[in-house]
N, C-alpha and C positions, 0 to 999 in steps of 0.2 A: 503493500499501499503506500503509494506517495504520500509524504507531508512536507508541507511547505512552514519550515520553523522559521521565527522571528523571535529573537531574546532583543529587548528594550534595553538602553542603557542612556548614561546621559554625564555630559562633562558640565563640572562647574568652575567659576575661577570669576575675580572680582577684575573686571575690566576697566582700563585707564580710558578706554575711549565711552564709559558711561561714570564717569567719574567715580571709578574703583567701584562701582555697584555691581550686583553679582549679575552674573551672566551665565543660562543656562543652556545647552547645545544638546538636542537630542541625537540619539546616533540608534541603529538598526544593525543588529548582529545576525547574518542569514545563512543558514545552513542548505548546503546545495543538496535536494533530495536523493541523491544519488551516492556522491562522494563522501558528501557531510564535510565538504571544504567551506570555510569560512569565509564569510564577504563582509565589509563596513561599510552601510550606505550612511554618509555623511552629507546630509539635506542641506540646503541654504548656500552650498559654496557654488554651484555650477554658474553662476554667475562670473563669479572671481577666477575660478579656473578653466572657464571656456577662452577667456584670452591666452591660453598656453596652447589650446587646440590650433590657435588660428595663423596662420604663416604670415611674415611681413613680406608684402610683394616687393621691395626692395631685392629682399634676400633672395625669393624665388626667382626672380627675372636674373638676379646674376649668376645664381646657379645652372638655369638654361643657358646664359649665351656661354659661361665657361665651360660647361661639360659636353656641347655639340660636337665641338673639333674633333676630338679623339673617342668620340662615342661607337664601340663596336657593333652596335645592334642597328646602326642606321643604315637605309639602302646605300649598296654598294660597299659599306665595310663589313656588313654581317656575313659575306661570302668569303671574304678576303683576311678578316682578322678576327674568325672564330674557328673552334678544333671541328672536328666530326666526330659522328659514332663509329664505334667498330663495325665491322659489315655484319657479324653474327647478330648486333641491335638493327642498324638500317644499312645496306648494302650501297644506297644512295648518298649514304654521307650525314646530309640533314632532311628533315621531314617540313614541308609547307603545307598550310592550309588557309587560304584567303590570303591575308596579309600577312600572317604568322609565320613563325621560323621556331621548328623545333632544334637545338643542339647541345653538345654537351657543356658543363659548366668547364671553366678552365680549373677551378680550385674547388674539390669536390667536397659536399658535406656528409655524403653517405655513399655505397657501394655503386650505386646509380645514381648520377643527378644531372639531370637536364634543365636547360633553362629554354623557356617560351618566349619568345622575343613578342609582345602585343601589337602587331602593327607598326608602319613605317615611322608614324609621329614620333619626334623625340620628345616630347612631354604632352602630357595630358591632365585635364583637371579630370577627379574623380566622376564627373558629371560626364565626360567624354569618353569614358569605357563603357559603351553600349550595350544590350544583349547580345548582339550579332558580333561584336569584338572578340567579347568574354565567351561566347558558344565556340567560337572557332578556337580561342584558345584554350578552354577546357577540353575540348575534343582533340586537340593535339597532344596535350598534356597525357590523357589518358591512353593514346596510342601509344606513345614513349613510353610508359610504365607498363603497358601491356608488350610490348615488344621487349623490353628488359627483363619482365618476369616470365617471357618465353623462352628468353637465351640464359635466363639464370632462376629455375624454379625456387633456390633457397632465398631468394626476395622476397618474401612473403607479406613484407609490410610496406605499404606505400602511403606518402601524403604529398598533396599538391598544395604549393603555399603561395602566397604574395606577400613582399613587403613594397611600400611606398614610399618614398622620399627618405633623405638619409637619417632623419628623426624615428621613420619606422623599420630601420635597419637594412636600408637597401645603399649598395656603395655607389650604383650606378641608375641613372634618372631615368633614362628611357624604359617604360613601362615593362614588365616581365615577370613572369609566374616561374617559381621551380617547381621542380618535380625530384622527390626523393625516394629510393626503396632503399630495405636494409632487411638482413634475415631477423633481426628482432623489433618488437614494435617502438615507434617512438613515447615518450613519457606519459602523454596525457591519452593517445588512443590507447596504450597499453592499460592505464588505470581505469579507464571508460570500459575496455573489453570485458575486465575481470570482475568490477562492479555491475555491469548489467548482466553478465552470466548467473553471478549470485542471486540478482533480481530475480532472472529467470526459473532457478532453481528452487527459489525460496517462494515465489508468488504463482508460478505457472502461467506467468505472462510476461509480456513485452515491456521494460520501463519505459522504452520511447512511444510505444502504441498508447498506453495509458497515461502517458504524458500530453501526448497532443486531444486526447478526449479529453483532460483537465480543461488545458488551456483554451482550447476552440471557443471562440467568441468572447474570451474573458480578457483583462487590463492588460496582458502582455501577449495577446496573441495579434499577429499580423496578417495574416492573408495564407490562403492556399494556391500555389500553382501546379497543376499537374498533379504528381503525387508528391512534390514537396510540399512541406508546413514550414512557417516563416513564423518566429516569435522571439521576444526577447527573453533572455531568461531571469529565473527568480533570485538567483544570485549572481551577479556577473563579475567577473573576474577582472575585467577592463572597461575601458570606456565606452558607452554605447556600442555594447557587444549585442550582437544578432545571431542568432541560430537558423539555419535550414536545414530540415532532416528529407529525407527521402526515404518513404514507406515503402517498404516492400524490397527494397533494391538488396541485392545478395552481397557485393562487395563495389570497389570503384570500378572493376572491370566488367562489372553487370551494371551500369549505368545504361541506359536506352539512350539515343537521342533528344527523344522528349524531356527524360530527366536532365541532361545536359541543358536544355534550353529553358527549363524550369530555374535550375541553379542559376545560369547566367541573366536570367530575367529577374531574380531575386535579389543578387549580388548589385546588378547594374541599379535599383531601385535606392537600394541600402546607399550605395555611393551617390546618386544625386541628392539623397537626404543628407547625406555628408557634406556634401558640396553645398549645398543651401544653409546648413548650419556654419559653415566657414572651415570645415574641416578638410586637411589636403592628406595628411598621412595616414595610413592604415594599414593593417595586416588582415590577411584570413588565410586559413587551411582548411584544406577538405580531406575527409578519410574515412575511412571504415574498419572492417576486420580485417582478418587475412586474405591477401589476395588468392581468387580461384576457389573460395569457399563460401558455402551461402551462412552466412552469420545473421541473417534479416529475424529471425526471431527471436534474438536477444540483442543487437547492435545495430541499428542503421545508419548507411553511410550521412555522413554531415558535413556542412561546411559552417565555420563558426568566422563571426568577422569583425574587428574594433577598431576604433578610433586612437590615434597615435598624435603626441603634442606634433606641434607645426614647426618649422623653419623660423626661429625668433632670435636676435641680437643676443640675447640673453643665456641662448643655449642651455635651458633647464630641462634635465631627462623625466620622463614619466616612470621611471625605475628606480626605484629607492630601496633602503634595506629590508621595507616591509614587504616588498612583491618579488625582490631580486632573492633573499635569502631566508625569509619565514614563509615565503608560500601563500599570503594573504594578501589581500590588495583591497582599497577603498576607492568607492565611487562616489560622485558626488551628486547625481540624481537618482531617483529612486527609477526602476526599468518601468516601472506603469506608469513614471512622465512622460519619459522617451519615448514609449513607445506609442502613446495619443500624437504626438508629433511623427512619427513613424508611418503609423496607420495608413494616413492619407497617401502614401506613394505605391500601396498594397491596393487601392481599390479602383 
């Protein structure tokens, strides 16, 4: 049984802004209903914190200008300045779909690491990464992942990720996706595999199916596209986090063209909302259970997307000891509140 657990807290101090009168700040400690992971909801600070999510246009324009000349992903350079896959993965060297390219990463993060170049434009605002572009990119990523798994069946765990802007963890500005595969699961998918299977064994049901049944039509539910369900989590781990869950799909390699379109459509809507909020930097990760195995009865393939701080002369990072070393995070706007703003993009 899914429980949405909230513990109330408060911080009190004598504020010099109020003549040293007593100030009380209300807090919520929310527990993720599957993992038990703690999230702190610190309401009332979203206006103050939002400025850090917004990028300074001067810095952004300078980054676009300075990074364009030596970009290996721009037209012409991509054919000359990027590596090729070995023949057992792709005899043609690189893969292409529309304006998107698939090629190996020059410095691998896992046994298999492909880069998907998202189109010819060196810079795109989040709202300019539309459904068609993302669908081509995700399709190409899945093709590369399938080829890698075919060449090396021991690479049983795959993820498709994206980092945008340096503050989101990207060293290259040109929009691109990373595809990773390894013999062991990455930490978050691995934990969700274990917890989802435990839920299945103790309740005889699917946590994810039960979750969407509970959330549909509620304050955190955004909408449904095909068999993808879109919602904000009860206990977000990052700013403005959104989930897209693919009901009934066996694994990443079992996603259909309709599933890919649904994921691309949902992601493009979230990115449009981010752009309208002034958010430029973001991360997403798409993952599932083991490749080539049907884990749909206990873990649905899913994408998670979150906002990251923007380019600012102050250079403040949104990673600090609470999140980096204590594996706990704080969000400054309740998920039910930001869901209200995002929901219109799914109507």
